[in-house]
PyMOL Python script that loads the backbone (N, CA, C, O; Angstrom):
from pymol import cmd

cmd.read_pdbstr("""\
ATOM      1  N   UNK A   1      94.331 116.898  99.618  1.00  0.00           N
ATOM      2  CA  UNK A   1      94.551 115.790  98.711  1.00  0.00           C
ATOM      3  C   UNK A   1      96.048 115.626  98.415  1.00  0.00           C
ATOM      4  O   UNK A   1      96.565 114.508  98.413  1.00  0.00           O
ATOM      5  N   UNK A   2      96.741 116.747  98.165  1.00  0.00           N
ATOM      6  CA  UNK A   2      98.188 116.657  97.901  1.00  0.00           C
ATOM      7  C   UNK A   2      98.939 116.055  99.081  1.00  0.00           C
ATOM      8  O   UNK A   2      99.859 115.259  98.899  1.00  0.00           O
ATOM      9  N   UNK A   3      98.544 116.438 100.285  1.00  0.00           N
ATOM     10  CA  UNK A   3      99.204 115.891 101.475  1.00  0.00           C
ATOM     11  C   UNK A   3      98.969 114.386 101.562  1.00  0.00           C
ATOM     12  O   UNK A   3      99.908 113.611 101.748  1.00  0.00           O
ATOM     13  N   UNK A   4      97.729 113.990 101.426  1.00  0.00           N
ATOM     14  CA  UNK A   4      97.392 112.567 101.561  1.00  0.00           C
ATOM     15  C   UNK A   4      98.112 111.718 100.519  1.00  0.00           C
ATOM     16  O   UNK A   4      98.581 110.622 100.826  1.00  0.00           O
ATOM     17  N   UNK A   5      98.202 112.216  99.293  1.00  0.00           N
ATOM     18  CA  UNK A   5      98.791 111.426  98.223  1.00  0.00           C
ATOM     19  C   UNK A   5     100.306 111.528  98.119  1.00  0.00           C
ATOM     20  O   UNK A   5     100.923 110.727  97.417  1.00  0.00           O
ATOM     21  N   UNK A   6     100.922 112.492  98.799  1.00  0.00           N
ATOM     22  CA  UNK A   6     102.360 112.669  98.566  1.00  0.00           C
ATOM     23  C   UNK A   6     103.251 112.549  99.792  1.00  0.00           C
ATOM     24  O   UNK A   6     104.474 112.542  99.646  1.00  0.00           O
ATOM     25  N   UNK A   7     102.699 112.454 100.985  1.00  0.00           N
ATOM     26  CA  UNK A   7     103.577 112.457 102.156  1.00  0.00           C
ATOM     27  C   UNK A   7     104.327 111.139 102.365  1.00  0.00           C
ATOM     28  O   UNK A   7     105.193 111.061 103.236  1.00  0.00           O
ATOM     29  N   UNK A   8     104.012 110.106 101.587  1.00  0.00           N
ATOM     30  CA  UNK A   8     104.781 108.857 101.654  1.00  0.00           C
ATOM     31  C   UNK A   8     105.777 108.732 100.505  1.00  0.00           C
ATOM     32  O   UNK A   8     106.474 107.725 100.387  1.00  0.00           O
ATOM     33  N   UNK A   9     105.840 109.756  99.663  1.00  0.00           N
ATOM     34  CA  UNK A   9     106.882 109.785  98.638  1.00  0.00           C
ATOM     35  C   UNK A   9     108.211 110.067  99.330  1.00  0.00           C
ATOM     36  O   UNK A   9     108.245 110.608 100.436  1.00  0.00           O
ATOM     37  N   UNK A  10     109.290 109.699  98.675  1.00  0.00           N
ATOM     38  CA  UNK A  10     110.625 109.937  99.237  1.00  0.00           C
ATOM     39  C   UNK A  10     111.448 110.762  98.260  1.00  0.00           C
ATOM     40  O   UNK A  10     111.332 110.609  97.044  1.00  0.00           O
ATOM     41  N   UNK A  11     112.266 111.621  98.801  1.00  0.00           N
ATOM     42  CA  UNK A  11     113.089 112.514  98.001  1.00  0.00           C
ATOM     43  C   UNK A  11     113.845 111.755  96.908  1.00  0.00           C
ATOM     44  O   UNK A  11     114.016 112.264  95.800  1.00  0.00           O
ATOM     45  N   UNK A  12     114.295 110.544  97.221  1.00  0.00           N
ATOM     46  CA  UNK A  12     115.085 109.765  96.252  1.00  0.00           C
ATOM     47  C   UNK A  12     114.224 108.982  95.261  1.00  0.00           C
ATOM     48  O   UNK A  12     114.762 108.274  94.409  1.00  0.00           O
ATOM     49  N   UNK A  13     112.907 109.095  95.356  1.00  0.00           N
ATOM     50  CA  UNK A  13     112.010 108.436  94.418  1.00  0.00           C
ATOM     51  C   UNK A  13     111.577 107.037  94.814  1.00  0.00           C
ATOM     52  O   UNK A  13     110.887 106.367  94.046  1.00  0.00           O
ATOM     53  N   UNK A  14     111.967 106.582  95.995  1.00  0.00           N
ATOM     54  CA  UNK A  14     111.658 105.213  96.409  1.00  0.00           C
ATOM     55  C   UNK A  14     110.350 105.084  97.198  1.00  0.00           C
ATOM     56  O   UNK A  14     110.037 104.004  97.701  1.00  0.00           O
ATOM     57  N   UNK A  15     109.597 106.161  97.309  1.00  0.00           N
ATOM     58  CA  UNK A  15     108.361 106.116  98.086  1.00  0.00           C
ATOM     59  C   UNK A  15     107.167 105.668  97.266  1.00  0.00           C
ATOM     60  O   UNK A  15     107.313 105.060  96.205  1.00  0.00           O
ATOM     61  N   UNK A  16     105.990 105.975  97.771  1.00  0.00           N
ATOM     62  CA  UNK A  16     104.755 105.581  97.094  1.00  0.00           C
ATOM     63  C   UNK A  16     103.706 106.663  97.307  1.00  0.00           C
ATOM     64  O   UNK A  16     103.842 107.447  98.247  1.00  0.00           O
ATOM     65  N   UNK A  17     102.675 106.743  96.489  1.00  0.00           N
ATOM     66  CA  UNK A  17     102.200 105.751  95.528  1.00  0.00           C
ATOM     67  C   UNK A  17     102.763 105.917  94.117  1.00  0.00           C
ATOM     68  O   UNK A  17     102.629 105.006  93.301  1.00  0.00           O
ATOM     69  N   UNK A  18     103.393 107.061  93.807  1.00  0.00           N
ATOM     70  CA  UNK A  18     103.800 107.324  92.420  1.00  0.00           C
ATOM     71  C   UNK A  18     105.311 107.323  92.208  1.00  0.00           C
ATOM     72  O   UNK A  18     105.767 107.561  91.090  1.00  0.00           O
ATOM     73  N   UNK A  19     106.094 107.062  93.246  1.00  0.00           N
ATOM     74  CA  UNK A  19     107.553 107.088  93.171  1.00  0.00           C
ATOM     75  C   UNK A  19     108.062 108.438  92.643  1.00  0.00           C
ATOM     76  O   UNK A  19     108.998 108.500  91.845  1.00  0.00           O
ATOM     77  N   UNK A  20     107.422 109.510  93.110  1.00  0.00           N
ATOM     78  CA  UNK A  20     107.879 110.849  92.761  1.00  0.00           C
ATOM     79  C   UNK A  20     109.216 111.097  93.446  1.00  0.00           C
ATOM     80  O   UNK A  20     109.502 110.512  94.491  1.00  0.00           O
ATOM     81  N   UNK A  21     110.024 111.954  92.863  1.00  0.00           N
ATOM     82  CA  UNK A  21     111.340 112.263  93.438  1.00  0.00           C
ATOM     83  C   UNK A  21     111.551 113.771  93.461  1.00  0.00           C
ATOM     84  O   UNK A  21     111.000 114.510  92.645  1.00  0.00           O
ATOM     85  N   UNK A  22     112.362 114.204  94.417  1.00  0.00           N
ATOM     86  CA  UNK A  22     112.775 115.600  94.481  1.00  0.00           C
ATOM     87  C   UNK A  22     111.604 116.561  94.487  1.00  0.00           C
ATOM     88  O   UNK A  22     110.585 116.331  95.137  1.00  0.00           O
ATOM     89  N   UNK A  23     111.778 117.651  93.741  1.00  0.00           N
ATOM     90  CA  UNK A  23     110.774 118.700  93.727  1.00  0.00           C
ATOM     91  C   UNK A  23     109.506 118.323  92.983  1.00  0.00           C
ATOM     92  O   UNK A  23     108.563 119.114  92.955  1.00  0.00           O
ATOM     93  N   UNK A  24     109.449 117.132  92.376  1.00  0.00           N
ATOM     94  CA  UNK A  24     108.196 116.647  91.789  1.00  0.00           C
ATOM     95  C   UNK A  24     107.189 116.312  92.886  1.00  0.00           C
ATOM     96  O   UNK A  24     105.986 116.246  92.634  1.00  0.00           O
ATOM     97  N   UNK A  25     107.683 116.102  94.098  1.00  0.00           N
ATOM     98  CA  UNK A  25     106.805 115.873  95.254  1.00  0.00           C
ATOM     99  C   UNK A  25     106.272 117.241  95.685  1.00  0.00           C
ATOM    100  O   UNK A  25     107.065 118.154  95.916  1.00  0.00           O
ATOM    101  N   UNK A  26     104.965 117.406  95.799  1.00  0.00           N
ATOM    102  CA  UNK A  26     104.435 118.696  96.247  1.00  0.00           C
ATOM    103  C   UNK A  26     105.061 119.119  97.584  1.00  0.00           C
ATOM    104  O   UNK A  26     105.313 118.295  98.463  1.00  0.00           O
ATOM    105  N   UNK A  27     105.301 120.418  97.703  1.00  0.00           N
ATOM    106  CA  UNK A  27     105.918 120.943  98.920  1.00  0.00           C
ATOM    107  C   UNK A  27     105.163 120.512 100.170  1.00  0.00           C
ATOM    108  O   UNK A  27     105.789 120.163 101.170  1.00  0.00           O
ATOM    109  N   UNK A  28     103.833 120.529 100.136  1.00  0.00           N
ATOM    110  CA  UNK A  28     103.066 120.141 101.324  1.00  0.00           C
ATOM    111  C   UNK A  28     103.338 118.686 101.704  1.00  0.00           C
ATOM    112  O   UNK A  28     103.344 118.352 102.889  1.00  0.00           O
ATOM    113  N   UNK A  29     103.560 117.827 100.728  1.00  0.00           N
ATOM    114  CA  UNK A  29     103.895 116.429 101.011  1.00  0.00           C
ATOM    115  C   UNK A  29     105.271 116.296 101.618  1.00  0.00           C
ATOM    116  O   UNK A  29     105.474 115.494 102.529  1.00  0.00           O
ATOM    117  N   UNK A  30     106.228 117.079 101.122  1.00  0.00           N
ATOM    118  CA  UNK A  30     107.589 117.039 101.671  1.00  0.00           C
ATOM    119  C   UNK A  30     107.612 117.541 103.107  1.00  0.00           C
ATOM    120  O   UNK A  30     108.333 117.006 103.949  1.00  0.00           O
ATOM    121  N   UNK A  31     106.820 118.568 103.381  1.00  0.00           N
ATOM    122  CA  UNK A  31     106.723 119.077 104.752  1.00  0.00           C
ATOM    123  C   UNK A  31     106.057 118.053 105.671  1.00  0.00           C
ATOM    124  O   UNK A  31     106.547 117.777 106.766  1.00  0.00           O
ATOM    125  N   UNK A  32     104.940 117.497 105.214  1.00  0.00           N
ATOM    126  CA  UNK A  32     104.202 116.548 106.045  1.00  0.00           C
ATOM    127  C   UNK A  32     105.005 115.279 106.278  1.00  0.00           C
ATOM    128  O   UNK A  32     104.872 114.657 107.332  1.00  0.00           O
ATOM    129  N   UNK A  33     105.833 114.882 105.324  1.00  0.00           N
ATOM    130  CA  UNK A  33     106.655 113.678 105.510  1.00  0.00           C
ATOM    131  C   UNK A  33     107.509 113.810 106.767  1.00  0.00           C
ATOM    132  O   UNK A  33     107.605 112.871 107.557  1.00  0.00           O
ATOM    133  N   UNK A  34     108.124 114.963 106.951  1.00  0.00           N
ATOM    134  CA  UNK A  34     108.963 115.184 108.131  1.00  0.00           C
ATOM    135  C   UNK A  34     108.110 115.211 109.391  1.00  0.00           C
ATOM    136  O   UNK A  34     108.443 114.553 110.377  1.00  0.00           O
ATOM    137  N   UNK A  35     107.021 115.959 109.372  1.00  0.00           N
ATOM    138  CA  UNK A  35     106.153 116.051 110.554  1.00  0.00           C
ATOM    139  C   UNK A  35     105.572 114.693 110.922  1.00  0.00           C
ATOM    140  O   UNK A  35     105.503 114.339 112.099  1.00  0.00           O
ATOM    141  N   UNK A  36     105.155 113.934 109.915  1.00  0.00           N
ATOM    142  CA  UNK A  36     104.544 112.622 110.154  1.00  0.00           C
ATOM    143  C   UNK A  36     105.550 111.647 110.765  1.00  0.00           C
ATOM    144  O   UNK A  36     105.226 110.934 111.715  1.00  0.00           O
ATOM    145  N   UNK A  37     106.749 111.614 110.232  1.00  0.00           N
ATOM    146  CA  UNK A  37     107.770 110.704 110.770  1.00  0.00           C
ATOM    147  C   UNK A  37     108.165 111.140 112.177  1.00  0.00           C
ATOM    148  O   UNK A  37     108.304 110.299 113.065  1.00  0.00           O
ATOM    149  N   UNK A  38     108.346 112.435 112.390  1.00  0.00           N
ATOM    150  CA  UNK A  38     108.688 112.908 113.735  1.00  0.00           C
ATOM    151  C   UNK A  38     107.623 112.454 114.735  1.00  0.00           C
ATOM    152  O   UNK A  38     107.943 111.893 115.783  1.00  0.00           O
ATOM    153  N   UNK A  39     106.359 112.703 114.403  1.00  0.00           N
ATOM    154  CA  UNK A  39     105.269 112.313 115.298  1.00  0.00           C
ATOM    155  C   UNK A  39     105.268 110.806 115.546  1.00  0.00           C
ATOM    156  O   UNK A  39     105.095 110.359 116.680  1.00  0.00           O
ATOM    157  N   UNK A  40     105.459 110.036 114.497  1.00  0.00           N
ATOM    158  CA  UNK A  40     105.468 108.576 114.654  1.00  0.00           C
ATOM    159  C   UNK A  40     106.597 108.120 115.570  1.00  0.00           C
ATOM    160  O   UNK A  40     106.423 107.187 116.353  1.00  0.00           O
ATOM    161  N   UNK A  41     107.743 108.768 115.478  1.00  0.00           N
ATOM    162  CA  UNK A  41     108.890 108.355 116.290  1.00  0.00           C
ATOM    163  C   UNK A  41     108.733 108.724 117.764  1.00  0.00           C
ATOM    164  O   UNK A  41     109.074 107.928 118.640  1.00  0.00           O
ATOM    165  N   UNK A  42     108.223 109.917 118.044  1.00  0.00           N
ATOM    166  CA  UNK A  42     108.180 110.380 119.444  1.00  0.00           C
ATOM    167  C   UNK A  42     106.891 110.013 120.165  1.00  0.00           C
ATOM    168  O   UNK A  42     106.754 110.267 121.362  1.00  0.00           O
ATOM    169  N   UNK A  43     105.952 109.422 119.446  1.00  0.00           N
ATOM    170  CA  UNK A  43     104.668 109.075 120.059  1.00  0.00           C
ATOM    171  C   UNK A  43     104.570 107.581 120.351  1.00  0.00           C
ATOM    172  O   UNK A  43     105.105 106.746 119.622  1.00  0.00           O
ATOM    173  N   UNK A  44     103.879 107.277 121.427  1.00  0.00           N
ATOM    174  CA  UNK A  44     103.592 105.883 121.756  1.00  0.00           C
ATOM    175  C   UNK A  44     102.581 105.349 120.762  1.00  0.00           C
ATOM    176  O   UNK A  44     101.620 106.033 120.408  1.00  0.00           O
ATOM    177  N   UNK A  45     102.799 104.139 120.321  1.00  0.00           N
ATOM    178  CA  UNK A  45     101.856 103.444 119.462  1.00  0.00           C
ATOM    179  C   UNK A  45     101.575 102.088 120.105  1.00  0.00           C
ATOM    180  O   UNK A  45     102.346 101.645 120.956  1.00  0.00           O
ATOM    181  N   UNK A  46     100.517 101.438 119.728  1.00  0.00           N
ATOM    182  CA  UNK A  46     100.200 100.140 120.323  1.00  0.00           C
ATOM    183  C   UNK A  46     101.303  99.128 120.026  1.00  0.00           C
ATOM    184  O   UNK A  46     101.445  98.140 120.746  1.00  0.00           O
ATOM    185  N   UNK A  47     102.072  99.363 118.989  1.00  0.00           N
ATOM    186  CA  UNK A  47     103.115  98.423 118.566  1.00  0.00           C
ATOM    187  C   UNK A  47     104.529  98.871 118.912  1.00  0.00           C
ATOM    188  O   UNK A  47     105.486  98.157 118.608  1.00  0.00           O
ATOM    189  N   UNK A  48     104.690 100.063 119.555  1.00  0.00           N
ATOM    190  CA  UNK A  48     106.037 100.529 119.896  1.00  0.00           C
ATOM    191  C   UNK A  48     106.004 101.625 120.953  1.00  0.00           C
ATOM    192  O   UNK A  48     105.007 102.327 121.122  1.00  0.00           O
ATOM    193  N   UNK A  49     107.105 101.748 121.645  1.00  0.00           N
ATOM    194  CA  UNK A  49     107.286 102.836 122.606  1.00  0.00           C
ATOM    195  C   UNK A  49     107.861 104.054 121.888  1.00  0.00           C
ATOM    196  O   UNK A  49     108.494 103.918 120.841  1.00  0.00           O
ATOM    197  N   UNK A  50     107.643 105.238 122.445  1.00  0.00           N
ATOM    198  CA  UNK A  50     108.215 106.432 121.823  1.00  0.00           C
ATOM    199  C   UNK A  50     109.730 106.467 121.999  1.00  0.00           C
ATOM    200  O   UNK A  50     110.271 105.875 122.932  1.00  0.00           O
ATOM    201  N   UNK A  51     110.404 107.167 121.094  1.00  0.00           N
ATOM    202  CA  UNK A  51     111.836 107.394 121.281  1.00  0.00           C
ATOM    203  C   UNK A  51     112.028 108.852 121.686  1.00  0.00           C
ATOM    204  O   UNK A  51     111.167 109.687 121.411  1.00  0.00           O
ATOM    205  N   UNK A  52     113.147 109.165 122.337  1.00  0.00           N
ATOM    206  CA  UNK A  52     113.391 110.548 122.761  1.00  0.00           C
ATOM    207  C   UNK A  52     113.511 111.508 121.567  1.00  0.00           C
ATOM    208  O   UNK A  52     113.890 111.118 120.462  1.00  0.00           O
ATOM    209  N   UNK A  53     113.181 112.746 121.826  1.00  0.00           N
ATOM    210  CA  UNK A  53     113.240 113.805 120.811  1.00  0.00           C
ATOM    211  C   UNK A  53     114.587 113.816 120.090  1.00  0.00           C
ATOM    212  O   UNK A  53     114.630 113.874 118.861  1.00  0.00           O
ATOM    213  N   UNK A  54     115.667 113.761 120.830  1.00  0.00           N
ATOM    214  CA  UNK A  54     117.002 113.843 120.232  1.00  0.00           C
ATOM    215  C   UNK A  54     117.243 112.711 119.232  1.00  0.00           C
ATOM    216  O   UNK A  54     117.854 112.918 118.183  1.00  0.00           O
ATOM    217  N   UNK A  55     116.757 111.516 119.566  1.00  0.00           N
ATOM    218  CA  UNK A  55     116.916 110.377 118.652  1.00  0.00           C
ATOM    219  C   UNK A  55     116.052 110.553 117.408  1.00  0.00           C
ATOM    220  O   UNK A  55     116.471 110.202 116.305  1.00  0.00           O
ATOM    221  N   UNK A  56     114.866 111.088 117.578  1.00  0.00           N
ATOM    222  CA  UNK A  56     113.982 111.327 116.434  1.00  0.00           C
ATOM    223  C   UNK A  56     114.609 112.348 115.488  1.00  0.00           C
ATOM    224  O   UNK A  56     114.595 112.167 114.271  1.00  0.00           O
ATOM    225  N   UNK A  57     115.153 113.412 116.048  1.00  0.00           N
ATOM    226  CA  UNK A  57     115.811 114.428 115.224  1.00  0.00           C
ATOM    227  C   UNK A  57     116.990 113.809 114.474  1.00  0.00           C
ATOM    228  O   UNK A  57     117.157 114.044 113.277  1.00  0.00           O
ATOM    229  N   UNK A  58     117.794 113.033 115.161  1.00  0.00           N
ATOM    230  CA  UNK A  58     118.946 112.386 114.516  1.00  0.00           C
ATOM    231  C   UNK A  58     118.501 111.440 113.399  1.00  0.00           C
ATOM    232  O   UNK A  58     119.150 111.367 112.356  1.00  0.00           O
ATOM    233  N   UNK A  59     117.408 110.722 113.611  1.00  0.00           N
ATOM    234  CA  UNK A  59     116.905 109.788 112.591  1.00  0.00           C
ATOM    235  C   UNK A  59     116.459 110.541 111.345  1.00  0.00           C
ATOM    236  O   UNK A  59     116.708 110.089 110.227  1.00  0.00           O
ATOM    237  N   UNK A  60     115.809 111.675 111.524  1.00  0.00           N
ATOM    238  CA  UNK A  60     115.370 112.471 110.377  1.00  0.00           C
ATOM    239  C   UNK A  60     116.571 113.073 109.653  1.00  0.00           C
ATOM    240  O   UNK A  60     116.628 113.049 108.424  1.00  0.00           O
ATOM    241  N   UNK A  61     117.516 113.605 110.394  1.00  0.00           N
ATOM    242  CA  UNK A  61     118.715 114.169 109.775  1.00  0.00           C
ATOM    243  C   UNK A  61     119.472 113.092 108.994  1.00  0.00           C
ATOM    244  O   UNK A  61     120.022 113.372 107.929  1.00  0.00           O
ATOM    245  N   UNK A  62     119.502 111.886 109.508  1.00  0.00           N
ATOM    246  CA  UNK A  62     120.204 110.785 108.828  1.00  0.00           C
ATOM    247  C   UNK A  62     119.576 110.451 107.473  1.00  0.00           C
ATOM    248  O   UNK A  62     120.240 109.882 106.607  1.00  0.00           O
ATOM    249  N   UNK A  63     118.303 110.800 107.286  1.00  0.00           N
ATOM    250  CA  UNK A  63     117.604 110.512 106.019  1.00  0.00           C
ATOM    251  C   UNK A  63     117.569 111.714 105.073  1.00  0.00           C
ATOM    252  O   UNK A  63     116.825 111.721 104.092  1.00  0.00           O
ATOM    253  N   UNK A  64     118.381 112.727 105.378  1.00  0.00           N
ATOM    254  CA  UNK A  64     118.487 113.928 104.538  1.00  0.00           C
ATOM    255  C   UNK A  64     118.965 113.527 103.143  1.00  0.00           C
ATOM    256  O   UNK A  64     120.009 112.892 102.994  1.00  0.00           O
ATOM    257  N   UNK A  65     118.201 113.900 102.138  1.00  0.00           N
ATOM    258  CA  UNK A  65     118.575 113.609 100.764  1.00  0.00           C
ATOM    259  C   UNK A  65     118.167 112.226 100.279  1.00  0.00           C
ATOM    260  O   UNK A  65     118.299 111.925  99.093  1.00  0.00           O
ATOM    261  N   UNK A  66     117.680 111.392 101.169  1.00  0.00           N
ATOM    262  CA  UNK A  66     117.166 110.070 100.784  1.00  0.00           C
ATOM    263  C   UNK A  66     115.648 110.076 100.954  1.00  0.00           C
ATOM    264  O   UNK A  66     114.899 110.112  99.977  1.00  0.00           O
ATOM    265  N   UNK A  67     115.217 110.039 102.194  1.00  0.00           N
ATOM    266  CA  UNK A  67     113.772 110.072 102.476  1.00  0.00           C
ATOM    267  C   UNK A  67     113.241 111.502 102.361  1.00  0.00           C
ATOM    268  O   UNK A  67     112.156 111.722 101.823  1.00  0.00           O
ATOM    269  N   UNK A  68     113.999 112.461 102.862  1.00  0.00           N
ATOM    270  CA  UNK A  68     113.504 113.831 103.015  1.00  0.00           C
ATOM    271  C   UNK A  68     114.267 114.845 102.170  1.00  0.00           C
ATOM    272  O   UNK A  68     115.445 114.668 101.860  1.00  0.00           O
ATOM    273  N   UNK A  69     113.563 115.905 101.812  1.00  0.00           N
ATOM    274  CA  UNK A  69     114.125 117.057 101.108  1.00  0.00           C
ATOM    275  C   UNK A  69     115.271 117.618 101.952  1.00  0.00           C
ATOM    276  O   UNK A  69     115.046 117.979 103.107  1.00  0.00           O
ATOM    277  N   UNK A  70     116.482 117.703 101.417  1.00  0.00           N
ATOM    278  CA  UNK A  70     117.612 118.165 102.231  1.00  0.00           C
ATOM    279  C   UNK A  70     117.456 119.588 102.760  1.00  0.00           C
ATOM    280  O   UNK A  70     117.880 119.870 103.881  1.00  0.00           O
ATOM    281  N   UNK A  71     116.864 120.479 101.993  1.00  0.00           N
ATOM    282  CA  UNK A  71     116.668 121.849 102.462  1.00  0.00           C
ATOM    283  C   UNK A  71     115.683 121.865 103.629  1.00  0.00           C
ATOM    284  O   UNK A  71     115.894 122.570 104.616  1.00  0.00           O
ATOM    285  N   UNK A  72     114.612 121.090 103.513  1.00  0.00           N
ATOM    286  CA  UNK A  72     113.625 121.057 104.604  1.00  0.00           C
ATOM    287  C   UNK A  72     114.183 120.387 105.853  1.00  0.00           C
ATOM    288  O   UNK A  72     113.806 120.755 106.966  1.00  0.00           O
ATOM    289  N   UNK A  73     115.065 119.419 105.693  1.00  0.00           N
ATOM    290  CA  UNK A  73     115.709 118.814 106.864  1.00  0.00           C
ATOM    291  C   UNK A  73     116.571 119.849 107.576  1.00  0.00           C
ATOM    292  O   UNK A  73     116.599 119.892 108.806  1.00  0.00           O
ATOM    293  N   UNK A  74     117.264 120.673 106.821  1.00  0.00           N
ATOM    294  CA  UNK A  74     118.070 121.727 107.445  1.00  0.00           C
ATOM    295  C   UNK A  74     117.195 122.696 108.230  1.00  0.00           C
ATOM    296  O   UNK A  74     117.560 123.122 109.326  1.00  0.00           O
ATOM    297  N   UNK A  75     116.038 123.042 107.669  1.00  0.00           N
ATOM    298  CA  UNK A  75     115.099 123.920 108.380  1.00  0.00           C
ATOM    299  C   UNK A  75     114.564 123.206 109.615  1.00  0.00           C
ATOM    300  O   UNK A  75     114.499 123.795 110.694  1.00  0.00           O
ATOM    301  N   UNK A  76     114.179 121.936 109.462  1.00  0.00           N
ATOM    302  CA  UNK A  76     113.696 121.157 110.602  1.00  0.00           C
ATOM    303  C   UNK A  76     114.738 121.150 111.726  1.00  0.00           C
ATOM    304  O   UNK A  76     114.400 121.372 112.889  1.00  0.00           O
ATOM    305  N   UNK A  77     115.990 120.897 111.381  1.00  0.00           N
ATOM    306  CA  UNK A  77     117.044 120.846 112.402  1.00  0.00           C
ATOM    307  C   UNK A  77     117.149 122.172 113.151  1.00  0.00           C
ATOM    308  O   UNK A  77     117.415 122.193 114.353  1.00  0.00           O
ATOM    309  N   UNK A  78     116.941 123.269 112.443  1.00  0.00           N
ATOM    310  CA  UNK A  78     117.030 124.592 113.071  1.00  0.00           C
ATOM    311  C   UNK A  78     115.861 124.882 114.006  1.00  0.00           C
ATOM    312  O   UNK A  78     115.997 125.672 114.941  1.00  0.00           O
ATOM    313  N   UNK A  79     114.717 124.252 113.762  1.00  0.00           N
ATOM    314  CA  UNK A  79     113.528 124.523 114.584  1.00  0.00           C
ATOM    315  C   UNK A  79     113.068 123.293 115.364  1.00  0.00           C
ATOM    316  O   UNK A  79     111.945 123.270 115.869  1.00  0.00           O
ATOM    317  N   UNK A  80     113.904 122.290 115.469  1.00  0.00           N
ATOM    318  CA  UNK A  80     113.508 121.022 116.107  1.00  0.00           C
ATOM    319  C   UNK A  80     113.031 121.213 117.544  1.00  0.00           C
ATOM    320  O   UNK A  80     112.144 120.489 117.996  1.00  0.00           O
ATOM    321  N   UNK A  81     113.591 122.157 118.257  1.00  0.00           N
ATOM    322  CA  UNK A  81     113.136 122.380 119.634  1.00  0.00           C
ATOM    323  C   UNK A  81     111.667 122.795 119.676  1.00  0.00           C
ATOM    324  O   UNK A  81     110.961 122.470 120.630  1.00  0.00           O
ATOM    325  N   UNK A  82     111.207 123.501 118.663  1.00  0.00           N
ATOM    326  CA  UNK A  82     109.790 123.876 118.599  1.00  0.00           C
ATOM    327  C   UNK A  82     108.924 122.635 118.394  1.00  0.00           C
ATOM    328  O   UNK A  82     107.836 122.544 118.965  1.00  0.00           O
ATOM    329  N   UNK A  83     109.392 121.673 117.584  1.00  0.00           N
ATOM    330  CA  UNK A  83     108.655 120.415 117.419  1.00  0.00           C
ATOM    331  C   UNK A  83     108.516 119.718 118.765  1.00  0.00           C
ATOM    332  O   UNK A  83     107.445 119.213 119.103  1.00  0.00           O
ATOM    333  N   UNK A  84     109.607 119.693 119.534  1.00  0.00           N
ATOM    334  CA  UNK A  84     109.572 119.055 120.847  1.00  0.00           C
ATOM    335  C   UNK A  84     108.563 119.747 121.758  1.00  0.00           C
ATOM    336  O   UNK A  84     107.774 119.081 122.429  1.00  0.00           O
ATOM    337  N   UNK A  85     108.582 121.068 121.788  1.00  0.00           N
ATOM    338  CA  UNK A  85     107.668 121.816 122.650  1.00  0.00           C
ATOM    339  C   UNK A  85     106.214 121.571 122.254  1.00  0.00           C
ATOM    340  O   UNK A  85     105.357 121.410 123.123  1.00  0.00           O
ATOM    341  N   UNK A  86     105.930 121.541 120.964  1.00  0.00           N
ATOM    342  CA  UNK A  86     104.561 121.293 120.501  1.00  0.00           C
ATOM    343  C   UNK A  86     104.132 119.876 120.866  1.00  0.00           C
ATOM    344  O   UNK A  86     103.015 119.648 121.330  1.00  0.00           O
ATOM    345  N   UNK A  87     105.037 118.935 120.647  1.00  0.00           N
ATOM    346  CA  UNK A  87     104.707 117.542 120.999  1.00  0.00           C
ATOM    347  C   UNK A  87     104.413 117.417 122.495  1.00  0.00           C
ATOM    348  O   UNK A  87     103.425 116.792 122.880  1.00  0.00           O
ATOM    349  N   UNK A  88     105.250 117.996 123.325  1.00  0.00           N
ATOM    350  CA  UNK A  88     105.039 117.901 124.771  1.00  0.00           C
ATOM    351  C   UNK A  88     103.731 118.569 125.188  1.00  0.00           C
ATOM    352  O   UNK A  88     103.052 118.091 126.097  1.00  0.00           O
ATOM    353  N   UNK A  89     103.382 119.648 124.540  1.00  0.00           N
ATOM    354  CA  UNK A  89     102.146 120.358 124.882  1.00  0.00           C
ATOM    355  C   UNK A  89     100.905 119.568 124.518  1.00  0.00           C
ATOM    356  O   UNK A  89      99.913 119.611 125.245  1.00  0.00           O
ATOM    357  N   UNK A  90     100.939 118.839 123.395  1.00  0.00           N
ATOM    358  CA  UNK A  90      99.743 118.183 122.885  1.00  0.00           C
ATOM    359  C   UNK A  90      99.760 116.660 122.973  1.00  0.00           C
ATOM    360  O   UNK A  90      98.832 116.007 122.497  1.00  0.00           O
ATOM    361  N   UNK A  91     100.790 116.092 123.568  1.00  0.00           N
ATOM    362  CA  UNK A  91     100.859 114.631 123.623  1.00  0.00           C
ATOM    363  C   UNK A  91      99.714 114.051 124.435  1.00  0.00           C
ATOM    364  O   UNK A  91      99.164 114.705 125.321  1.00  0.00           O
ATOM    365  N   UNK A  92      99.368 112.820 124.119  1.00  0.00           N
ATOM    366  CA  UNK A  92      98.321 112.136 124.885  1.00  0.00           C
ATOM    367  C   UNK A  92      98.787 111.916 126.302  1.00  0.00           C
ATOM    368  O   UNK A  92      99.967 111.662 126.545  1.00  0.00           O
ATOM    369  N   UNK A  93      97.865 112.012 127.239  1.00  0.00           N
ATOM    370  CA  UNK A  93      98.213 111.829 128.653  1.00  0.00           C
ATOM    371  C   UNK A  93      98.478 110.387 128.979  1.00  0.00           C
ATOM    372  O   UNK A  93      98.784 110.060 130.126  1.00  0.00           O
TER     373      UNK A  93
END
""", "prot")
cmd.dss("prot")
cmd.show_as("cartoon", "prot")
cmd.util.cbc("prot")
cmd.orient("prot")
């Protein structure tokens, strides 16, 4: 429930549904926000083509402190290659 209700919140308070900011956003929501955006960027959708891993990582880093928890973005940047490997392993054929 926390994930579903909080992963669209933004670190700066501009998200939804409650406009929570900073650490008022449950940790699981802050984590899922990064994973969800990464997946959306690198995956094909009916309305868009995927972007390369490097561009997705750069897009997330660019939103450090605005959309995403800055500490979690730093952790994401350190383990981004693992995100790429997981995506490549499980991507749709």
